[in-house]
C-alpha positions in Angstrom: 20.9 -12.0 1.1 20.9 -13.2 -2.5 21.0 -10.0 -4.7 18.1 -11.4 -6.9 15.9 -11.1 -3.9 17.5 -7.9 -2.5 16.8 -4.3 -3.3 18.8 -4.1 -6.5 17.3 -7.4 -7.7 13.7 -6.2 -7.2 14.4 -3.0 -9.1 16.2 -4.9 -11.9 13.2 -7.3 -12.2 10.7 -4.5 -12.5 13.0 -2.8 -15.1 13.1 -6.0 -17.1 9.2 -6.1 -17.0 9.1 -2.5 -18.3 11.5 -3.6 -21.1 9.5 -6.8 -21.9 6.4 -4.6 -22.2 8.2 -2.4 -24.7 8.2 0.8 -22.7 11.1 3.2 -22.6 9.6 4.9 -19.5 6.3 4.8 -17.6 4.2 6.7 -15.1 5.0 4.8 -11.8 3.0 4.6 -8.6 4.2 2.7 -5.6 3.6 2.3 -1.9 6.3 1.3 0.6 8.6 -1.1 -1.3 6.8 -0.1 -4.5 7.5 3.5 -3.8 11.2 2.7 -3.3 11.3 0.8 -6.5 9.6 3.6 -8.4 12.1 6.2 -7.1 15.0 3.9 -8.0 13.6 3.4 -11.6 13.2 7.2 -11.9 16.9 7.5 -10.9 17.7 5.2 -13.8 15.7 7.4 -16.2 12.8 4.8 -16.6 10.0 7.0 -15.1 7.9 9.6 -16.8 6.5 10.5 -13.4 6.5 9.0 -10.0 4.0 9.0 -7.1 5.7 7.3 -4.1 3.6 6.8 -1.1 5.5 6.2 2.1 8.5 4.9 0.2 10.7 2.4 2.0 14.1 3.7 2.9 12.7 7.2 3.3 13.7 7.6 7.0 16.5 9.8 8.0 18.9 8.2 10.6 18.0 9.5 14.0 14.4 10.6 13.0 12.2 10.0 15.9 8.9 10.5 14.0 8.6 6.9 13.1 7.0 5.8 16.5 4.4 8.5 16.1 3.5 7.3 12.6 3.4 3.6 13.8 1.0 4.7 16.7 -1.2 6.6 14.2 -1.4 3.6 11.9 -2.4 1.3 14.7 -5.2 3.8 15.7 -6.4 3.9 12.0 -6.4 0.1 11.9 -8.5 -0.2 15.1 -10.9 2.4 13.6 -11.2 0.5 10.4 -12.0 -2.7 12.3 -14.9 -0.8 14.0 -16.1 0.4 10.6 -16.0 -3.1 9.2 -18.1 -4.4 12.1 -20.7 -1.6 11.6 -20.8 -2.3 7.9 -21.4 -6.0 8.6 -24.4 -5.1 10.8 -25.9 -2.8 8.2 -25.1 -5.0 5.2 -25.1 -8.6 6.4 -23.7 -11.2 4.0 -24.9 -14.7 3.5 -22.6 -17.4 4.8 -22.0 -18.5 1.2 -21.1 -14.9 0.1 -18.6 -14.5 3.1 -16.4 -17.3 1.9 
């Protein structure tokens, strides 16, 4: 993989954006890949604080908890689909507004 598109390249690009904005450090929040990037920037001294939600790369080799999390996420997704259908019944949208 080309490093510009790899893990280090992504972190470098976000660090350049922080530089271009004129910040020495920033409060960072990220989910998944964003959480990974936020933690990497903190390791470089570029974060004032970090909130990393489900950061990528956070699994310990041999950890068997991942399948349980994947099942729970699938359950939550199915539940949100039901909630969306119910919301559509209670708050119907016009065809023009749905586009």
